[in-house]
Steps between C-alpha positions, in 0.01 A plus 500: 500500500298812418454671168724786398199748469724808484713387203209333330343847468830698420688235326722626209373858540731750338538841661700803402647678793564875451843618624507755778440845371744792547818270506780572251615203296882417518683425172359194333717182515682434166531163350156362611308358192142603606367344172610142640282543805141373547345823387722775330542817730339314809654313793237219536499347845323201641354513858269310717289774673398294809774599742414822684670737570769402251290443187118513492185615323323782689128550467556767240636243263853632512820299604676626808772392742879527532589268210269703270673817609834346437426368164349824390822693603720255322302545181513868536874496524523275197279747307240219454129509579412265780234245422398223744337168419302348787549124500544191717844419621489168317506671163777740566815309415357353180368827395831659554670235293249551238553871504144590586647730755841641567525489884336294779432751788324302745725418793657185348761352747843417389574137404828379328294286267319810366828673448603244261234612257392848602680820571433563873557839686482470878367839627345436828508277796182325626444269806223282629246583772257276679171698563254390773165639636518747793257273686725194474638410835773265362842661573748486201839650555691256268435245229496213752200655658300440175492125547164339400360836373265529208676750259372658184719613215478594127544199277827435313717789593812578722258534807378148456853356464603688823193375675592141412851571613351592850296180491809295435704684780210426743495131412885463499492633856245257603203730514160457331511648145287769359158448326559704189198639312583648150283776348504655151597839624590681836167689520322171528751366749449793727128479468534137634705627780249759600218233480695277736557227237883516547702607809753693302606614140852532382571774257774757424558762776341803303175314442484391867543853615234624247256240630577590860411872417153380415454380853445171686829342389867535587825338392610261767828443313677700233832534332519135416708356212615841345538458122565719204205592292562569120378654179516243235598598139545285189719747286852548628550850372170614655601329836839696492321821446248440785797398735670835418174690559452322842854585603434863408186499704699339793757767479258801476281361777189430285503127568502560885231767460263266314565194733521671843130572550437110461764410739710342222880571431719424195795248536824654631754616249481509123209340320612217276372301204482118521418292198614278224761748367651576843749307712370658838445261772164503701405826668 
C-alpha cells in the first residue's frame, strides 16, 4: 500500500472560503445557536480534498469542486462563514462527535449504522465506475467480464466494499475472483492504472469521468450500485436547518445548477433527514 502523500502535506489544513460576491442573503434562520458550533459565526466543514472534480486542492492552494461549492452556498444561506478543515476520512466521524467541526462534507455514503449516531442528509446519488486503459483489449461489458482482473481501489471506503461485492459475485458464479489492490487514495490508484500495475480502477462515476477527460482511460462500466451520499452533522438543530436550506435550493434550482456540470443529480423528491432523532426508514 502506498503512502498518502497528498494528505500528509495538507492534513488538518483549515481554509476559509469566501462566499460568492454580489449575491443577496436571504433571511437568516431563527433558532440556530451558532455559539454551540465548533467556531461561533462559522460553519466548519471537514473534507478530504483528494477527489477531483468533487473536492480537491488546486495548485493555487484553494479548495475547489462541487461539494465545496455546495457547502459554501449552504453556509451563505445560514448566514455563516464557510470554513473547511482538510483531513483524512478516518478522522471525520470522531472529529464530528468531538465537535471539532460541524459538518462532514466529503462524499460520505449513507449507512444505517451511521444514522444511529449521526444526523445524515442524503443530497446526491453516486454510482461506481470501472475505469480501464484505452489500450487494454480486454472487453468488459458487464461485471462477469471482470473475472481474474487486477483492480485498484481506495482503501476502506464504499468503493472498496463494492469492489469486494463484485469479487464475491464472480466467485459465486463459478468465475475467477478479482485481484484487489488497495491504495491510500484514488490519485495513486489511477497512477497505478496508467503505469499498468492494475488492469482497472473502481471509483465513483464523477471521478472516473474526470480521469477519462485527462486522456488514456475510459469507464468500461458505470452506474453500478447507485447509493445516496450524505452530509453528516452532529447537532440536530443544525441538521434540520441544513435540510431546510437544501430543500430551498432544490426548489429554486440552485442544487441542480451546482450539480449538473459534474453529471450529478439530487435524489428525487424532498430531501429528508435521517438520524437518532428521526423515525425515517433508509433512503
